[in-house]
C-alpha positions as CSV (number, residue, x, y, z in Angstrom):
1,M,0.0,0.0,0.0
2,V,2.8,2.4,0.9
3,L,4.6,1.6,-2.3
4,K,1.5,2.3,-4.4
5,H,1.1,5.7,-2.7
6,S,4.8,6.5,-3.3
7,L,4.4,5.6,-7.0
8,F,1.3,7.8,-7.2
9,I,3.4,10.8,-6.0
10,L,6.3,10.0,-8.3
11,K,3.9,9.4,-11.3
12,H,2.4,12.9,-11.0
13,G,5.8,14.6,-10.7
14,S,6.9,17.9,-9.2
15,L,4.0,20.0,-10.6
16,W,1.5,18.1,-8.3
17,T,3.9,18.5,-5.3
18,Y,4.3,22.2,-6.1
19,R,0.6,22.8,-6.3
20,L,0.0,20.9,-3.0
21,A,2.7,23.0,-1.3
22,T,1.2,26.2,-2.8
23,Y,-2.2,25.4,-1.5
24,A,-0.8,24.5,2.0
25,V,1.0,27.9,2.2
26,L,-2.1,29.8,1.0
27,A,-4.2,28.0,3.6
28,A,-1.7,28.8,6.4
29,G,-1.6,32.4,5.3
30,I,-5.4,32.7,5.3
31,V,-5.6,31.1,8.8
32,F,-2.9,33.6,10.0
33,V,-4.7,36.6,8.6
34,A,-8.0,35.4,10.2
35,L,-6.3,35.1,13.6
36,V,-4.8,38.6,13.3
37,I,-8.1,40.1,12.2
38,G,-9.9,38.3,15.0
39,L,-7.4,39.6,17.6
40,R,-7.6,43.2,16.2
41,Y,-11.4,43.5,16.0
42,V,-12.7,41.0,18.6
43,V,-10.3,40.4,21.4
44,L,-8.3,43.7,21.8
45,P,-11.3,46.1,21.8
46,N,-12.6,44.1,24.8
47,I,-9.3,43.5,26.5
48,N,-10.4,45.3,29.7
49,D,-13.0,42.6,30.2
50,Y,-10.2,40.1,30.7
51,R,-8.3,42.3,33.2
52,E,-8.9,40.1,36.2
53,A,-8.1,36.8,34.4
54,I,-4.9,38.4,33.1
55,A,-3.9,39.6,36.6
56,Q,-4.6,36.1,38.1
57,A,-2.5,34.4,35.4
58,I,0.4,36.8,36.0
59,S,0.0,36.4,39.8
60,G,0.2,32.6,39.5
61,A,3.2,32.7,37.2
62,A,5.1,35.3,39.3
63,G,4.1,33.9,42.7
64,Q,3.2,37.4,43.9
65,R,0.0,39.4,44.0
66,V,-0.5,41.5,40.8
67,S,-3.3,44.0,40.2
68,I,-4.1,45.8,37.0
69,G,-5.8,49.2,37.0
70,T,-6.9,49.5,33.4
71,I,-5.9,47.9,30.1
72,T,-6.5,49.7,26.8
73,A,-5.5,48.7,23.3
74,V,-4.5,51.4,20.8
75,G,-4.3,50.9,17.1
76,R,-0.9,52.6,16.8
77,A,1.9,53.7,19.1
78,T,1.6,57.2,20.5
79,S,4.4,59.5,21.4
80,P,4.5,61.1,24.8
81,S,3.4,64.7,24.9
């Protein structure tokens, strides 16, 4: 069975392999873009809703009590006035 599958790949040559690799890279790119857009427009605008969970996670990792006043997400870096 493995030999038959190997012969199938060899029979179709490098064009088939190139197309498969191209589709895999395109699919990975689409998933990456979807994740970035999801973070940008769904998670980050509501980041302050997760303030307590973030503080608890940091407290657990650091072994010390951590409190967070406010978290805001800005679309671009701002320079101090």
